[in-house]
C-alpha positions as CSV (number, residue, x, y, z in Angstrom):
1,X,6.1,-6.9,-19.6
2,X,6.9,-9.7,-22.0
3,X,5.0,-11.2,-25.0
4,X,3.7,-13.9,-22.7
5,X,2.9,-11.8,-19.6
6,X,1.5,-8.3,-19.2
7,X,1.3,-6.8,-15.8
8,X,-1.2,-3.9,-15.8
9,X,0.5,-1.2,-13.7
10,X,-2.3,1.4,-14.1
11,X,-2.6,3.5,-10.8
12,X,-6.3,2.6,-10.4
13,X,-5.6,-1.1,-10.8
14,X,-2.8,-1.0,-8.2
15,X,-4.8,1.1,-5.7
16,X,-7.8,-1.2,-5.9
17,X,-5.6,-4.3,-5.6
18,X,-4.0,-2.9,-2.4
19,X,-7.5,-2.5,-1.0
20,X,-8.3,-6.1,-1.9
21,X,-5.1,-7.4,-0.3
22,X,-6.0,-5.8,3.1
23,X,-7.3,-8.6,5.3
24,X,-9.8,-6.1,6.9
25,X,-11.6,-5.5,3.5
26,X,-15.1,-7.0,3.9
27,X,-16.8,-9.4,1.4
28,X,-19.1,-6.9,-0.2
29,X,-16.2,-4.4,-0.7
30,X,-13.9,-7.2,-2.0
31,X,-16.5,-8.3,-4.5
32,X,-17.1,-4.7,-5.8
33,X,-13.3,-4.1,-6.1
34,X,-12.9,-7.4,-8.0
35,X,-15.6,-6.4,-10.4
36,X,-14.0,-3.0,-11.0
37,X,-10.5,-4.4,-11.5
38,X,-11.8,-7.0,-13.9
39,X,-13.1,-4.2,-16.2
40,X,-9.8,-2.4,-16.2
41,X,-7.9,-5.7,-16.9
42,X,-10.5,-6.5,-19.7
43,X,-9.7,-3.1,-21.3
44,X,-6.1,-4.3,-21.6
45,X,-6.7,-7.9,-22.7
46,X,-9.1,-6.9,-25.4
47,X,-6.8,-4.2,-26.8
48,X,-6.0,-6.1,-30.0
49,X,-9.5,-7.3,-30.9
50,X,-10.1,-7.0,-34.6
51,X,-12.4,-4.3,-36.0
52,X,-14.4,-3.9,-39.2
53,X,-16.8,-1.1,-40.2
54,X,-20.5,-0.7,-40.6
55,X,-22.5,2.2,-42.1
56,X,-24.5,4.1,-39.6
57,X,-26.4,7.4,-39.6
58,X,-25.3,9.9,-37.0
59,X,-27.6,12.8,-36.2
60,X,-25.4,14.8,-38.6
61,X,-24.6,12.4,-41.5
62,X,-23.9,8.9,-42.7
63,X,-20.5,7.4,-41.8
64,X,-18.5,4.1,-41.8
65,X,-17.9,3.5,-38.1
66,X,-15.7,0.8,-36.4
67,X,-17.3,-2.3,-34.9
68,X,-16.0,-5.5,-33.5
69,X,-15.3,-8.1,-36.2
70,X,-16.3,-11.8,-36.2
71,X,-18.2,-13.9,-33.7
72,X,-18.9,-12.7,-30.2
73,X,-15.9,-13.5,-27.9
74,X,-16.2,-16.4,-25.4
75,X,-15.6,-15.6,-21.8
76,X,-14.8,-18.7,-19.8
77,X,-14.8,-18.8,-16.0
78,X,-12.6,-21.3,-14.2
79,X,-15.0,-22.2,-11.3
80,X,-15.7,-21.0,-8.8
81,X,-13.6,-17.9,-8.2
82,X,-13.5,-17.0,-11.9
83,X,-17.1,-15.9,-11.7
84,X,-16.0,-12.7,-9.8
85,X,-13.8,-11.6,-12.7
86,X,-16.4,-12.7,-15.3
87,X,-19.1,-10.5,-13.9
88,X,-17.1,-7.3,-14.4
89,X,-16.1,-8.3,-18.0
90,X,-19.7,-9.0,-18.9
91,X,-20.7,-5.5,-17.8
92,X,-18.1,-4.2,-20.3
93,X,-18.9,-6.8,-23.1
94,X,-22.5,-7.8,-22.5
95,X,-22.7,-9.6,-25.8
96,X,-20.0,-12.1,-24.9
97,X,-20.8,-15.8,-24.9
98,X,-20.1,-17.5,-21.6
99,X,-18.5,-20.9,-20.7
100,X,-17.5,-22.6,-17.5
101,X,-14.7,-25.0,-16.5
102,X,-15.0,-26.8,-13.2
103,X,-11.8,-28.3,-11.8
104,X,-10.8,-29.5,-8.3
105,X,-7.4,-30.7,-7.0
106,X,-7.1,-34.3,-6.0
107,X,-5.6,-34.1,-2.5
108,X,-3.5,-37.3,-3.1
109,X,-2.1,-36.7,-6.6
110,X,-2.4,-32.9,-6.4
111,X,-3.6,-33.1,-10.1
112,X,-6.6,-31.2,-11.3
113,X,-9.8,-33.3,-11.9
114,X,-12.6,-32.1,-14.2
115,X,-16.1,-32.0,-12.8
116,X,-17.9,-29.6,-15.2
117,X,-17.3,-28.3,-18.7
118,X,-19.7,-26.2,-20.8
119,X,-18.6,-23.7,-23.5
120,X,-20.2,-21.9,-26.5
121,X,-20.2,-23.4,-30.0
122,X,-17.7,-22.5,-32.7
123,X,-14.8,-22.0,-30.2
124,X,-12.3,-21.9,-33.1
125,X,-14.0,-18.8,-34.5
126,X,-13.9,-16.8,-31.3
127,X,-11.4,-14.9,-29.1
128,X,-11.5,-16.9,-25.9
129,X,-10.7,-15.2,-22.6
130,X,-10.3,-17.6,-19.6
131,X,-10.6,-15.9,-16.2
132,X,-9.4,-17.0,-12.8
133,X,-8.3,-14.6,-10.0
134,X,-5.3,-16.6,-9.0
135,X,-2.5,-18.1,-11.1
136,X,-0.7,-20.0,-8.4
137,X,0.9,-23.4,-9.3
138,X,-0.6,-23.1,-12.8
139,X,-1.8,-26.7,-12.8
140,X,-5.5,-26.0,-12.9
141,X,-5.1,-23.1,-15.3
142,X,-3.0,-25.2,-17.7
143,X,-5.6,-28.1,-17.5
144,X,-8.4,-25.6,-18.2
145,X,-6.6,-24.3,-21.3
146,X,-6.1,-28.0,-22.4
147,X,-9.8,-28.5,-22.3
148,X,-10.5,-25.3,-24.2
149,X,-8.1,-26.3,-26.9
150,X,-9.7,-29.7,-27.1
151,X,-13.0,-27.9,-27.7
152,X,-11.5,-26.2,-30.7
153,X,-10.3,-22.9,-29.3
154,X,-7.2,-21.5,-31.0
155,X,-7.1,-17.8,-29.9
156,X,-7.0,-17.9,-26.1
157,X,-5.9,-15.3,-23.5
158,X,-5.8,-15.8,-19.8
159,X,-6.7,-13.1,-17.3
160,X,-6.0,-13.2,-13.6
161,X,-5.8,-10.8,-10.6
162,X,-2.5,-12.2,-9.2
163,X,0.2,-14.5,-10.6
164,X,3.0,-16.3,-9.0
165,X,6.3,-16.9,-10.9
166,X,5.7,-20.6,-10.6
167,X,2.3,-20.4,-12.3
168,X,3.6,-18.1,-15.1
169,X,6.4,-20.6,-15.8
170,X,4.0,-23.5,-15.8
171,X,1.6,-21.8,-18.2
172,X,4.5,-20.7,-20.5
173,X,5.8,-24.2,-20.6
174,X,2.3,-25.8,-21.2
175,X,0.8,-23.1,-23.4
176,X,3.3,-20.6,-24.8
177,X,0.7,-19.4,-27.2
178,X,-1.6,-18.1,-24.5
179,X,-0.8,-14.5,-23.3
180,X,-1.4,-13.7,-19.6
181,X,-2.8,-10.4,-18.3
182,X,-2.6,-9.8,-14.6
183,X,-2.6,-7.0,-12.0
184,X,0.5,-8.2,-10.2
185,X,3.3,-10.7,-10.4
186,X,3.8,-11.6,-6.8
187,X,6.9,-13.0,-5.1
188,X,6.4,-16.7,-4.7
189,X,4.2,-19.6,-3.5
190,X,4.3,-20.8,0.1
191,X,4.4,-24.5,1.1
192,X,0.7,-24.8,0.8
193,X,0.6,-23.3,-2.7
194,X,-0.8,-19.9,-1.7
195,X,0.5,-16.8,-3.5
196,X,2.7,-14.6,-1.3
197,X,2.1,-11.8,-0.3
198,X,-1.2,-12.5,-2.1
199,X,-4.6,-11.8,-0.7
200,X,-5.7,-15.2,0.7
201,X,-8.3,-17.4,-0.9
202,X,-10.1,-15.3,-3.5
203,X,-13.1,-17.6,-3.6
204,X,-13.6,-17.6,0.1
205,X,-13.2,-13.8,0.4
206,X,-15.5,-13.2,-2.6
207,X,-18.3,-15.5,-1.4
208,X,-17.9,-15.1,2.3
209,X,-17.3,-18.8,2.9
210,X,-14.5,-18.4,5.5
């Protein structure tokens, strides 16, 4: 663990991740596991959210009780695979505002190209959590964070299921102020840019498109 990268080594996270890596895990099970892991990762990434207090009446007496401070956080899915992580976090934080960043990779230049961008208002006043299951080369993730900063976000965190060393290095270079929370730092990228040992294409496995 570093200031920039947190690997959540909780036994439940690691057990569920192993099930997701297994190529024989079917789409419905993969989707369920992703939702469950996302909630466990969200627990870690929201650990330092600011609190204030409000006066409530319990069945026994009045008290000043802790509540989240400030505007609702913004949860931003990097399409399309980010939606799988987002669903689980929303179950945990149903009041979160939701945004979407759509990027695809130009096959000639290998650079990310934006095709969709919609985020909540007042991004500068919110904790912003960007989610994408795979941090591989880091190019798309870094480009997505660029867009969020252009929209005014200043307090951003990035949550992913798997990270490759190359992607972590790219993000640290491009956005050293954005902490990363992941379930695993894997070994490397292969020649096609897939994380090894990885779990294949998260989007295809989640949506049953392959």
